[in-house]
C-alpha positions, 0 to 999 in steps of 0.5 A: 542541502536545501530544497530549491524546487518541487515539480508535479506530474500526472500520469494515467495507469490503465489496468491489464484486467480492464478494471478492478472491482471491490466491495459495494460495487466500486470499480476503477479502470484507470488509476490517476497517479501523481509523481513528485520531483524534489530538487536541491541546491546540491544537484541531487533530485528525488522522486515520489509517487502517490496514487489513491484508489479513486475517491471512494476508498479512503479520504483521498483523491488524485486531484486532491493530492495535487491541489494539496501539494501545490498548497504545501510545497512552496512552504518547503523551499529552503528546508533540508530534505535530509532532515526527515523528521524536521521536514515532516514536522514542518509539513504537519505544521503547514497542513493539518491532516491530509497525510496522502498529500505529504506522502510523495514528498516524504518519499522523494526526500528518502530517495535523496537521502539514499543517493547522498548516502550512497545506500539503498533506502532499504538499508536506511530503513533498517537493513535487508532481510533475506533475498526477497519478499513474498507478494499477494495478488488481489483478486478483483470481485467477480463471480465465484467461478471467475475469481477461482479461475483468476486465482488459478491463473495467478497461482501459475505465475508463482503467487501463493497469497491471495487477497479475495475482494468480497464485501458484496452480498453475503451468500455470494461472498460465501461462495467466492471464499469456498470456491477459491479455497478449494483450488488452493493447496496447503501452504497457500494463504487466502484473505477475504477482504471486505474493504468495509463492505459488510454490515455487522449482521452480514459479516457475522453470517459470513464468518459463521458460514466459513468457520471451517475454511482456512481463510483470513478475514480482513476489514469486514466493516466500516468502523473499528468498533464494528470490526472488533465485534466481529473479531470477538465472535470468530476464531478465524485470523483477523486483519485490519486495514482501513481503520489502521491509519496512525500510531494511536490506532495500532496501539488501541488495536493491540490493547483490544487484541483486535487483530492478528495482522495489519496493513501498513499503507505508506500514503495512509500514514503520510510517507515512509517516515511515519510508515516506518514508525508504524512498522517498527511499533508493530514489530515491537508489539509482535504484530504481523504486517502487509506492507503496501500502499493504496495503489501506484506504479513503479515508484510506489512499488519501489518504495513498498519493496524497500519498506517490506525488505527492511521488515524482519521476515517473520513479521512480514505477512506479505507485500504487493507489486502494483506495477505488475497490475498496470499497463504503463511503466513510469520508471526504470529500475523498479522491482519486478515480480519473480515467482510471486516475490520481489526484491528491493533495489540495491542501487542508491535511493529508491533505485528508480529513474523516471521515464519523462517521455511517459510522464510528460511535462510537469502539471505544476512546479514551484 
């Protein structure tokens, strides 16, 4: 089987809440998502998606994904999409870095592999653990009262894990953490996610002020070394995210005892192939994980579900259902949240069928 063509679609994904705000005053109202269609000479077609969280979160941005795909895709024509390791090596030889550019292509090839094998991607990634996976809800940065009210609403929908967006003024963040924790019940999990937003002295103030609170601290500062300094000065459980972008980063963090859990974002690693490698390494090292991506719609949510559902349950800290945050559905068959949980499709491949009436015409093709 050979790749014969690649098409690129652009779609806007507005948010139900109007906007999504996180550290340092950053905010997005409409997510710019890119869908990739990989065609083959066997008539089997696969689909992938990449959706950066704006240009100010990670070294990635939406129009950059599309420009990168235009540079990369012509070099992949004639390659076998079923040979995923060889395909990834070819992408890395053709383009240094820019893993988010490669992510949707790799995802689409997993979709093809599943369709050819007649198996859901979940089965190909290691098997299915349990009936479903637990989800977290990100609580957009607002006042302490608003965030507590929003958490109460989402708890009523079945969520029991909440990622509180902090990384603002320390005094306000302390109030946010305490206000939300107060309305939660035993067994609920609260993650205070600063998204790199605190300086070291600010992070130290916050972790000391909430040391009596049942809360996880996530990515307090911009660099690994700054986060490690905070980690060594708190007994609160610790999560790393933005600095975990490679196998080397995971190995270094494990050697330094720098975290209790990590976030594995599919596009940050370059697709399902490398995200699976990272996942399997974390299982071997005994590190819990949140399986997710930067953002996205139905196709990314499907890919997240397959990687999360094929992760041993005891190592899956949580996952996410991005398609429930946005007002636009771009594919049928994507997993849907039920009482704060979701399950990967049992259909071959990713189990999704794109809605071309929503995607419109391709913005580029080769």
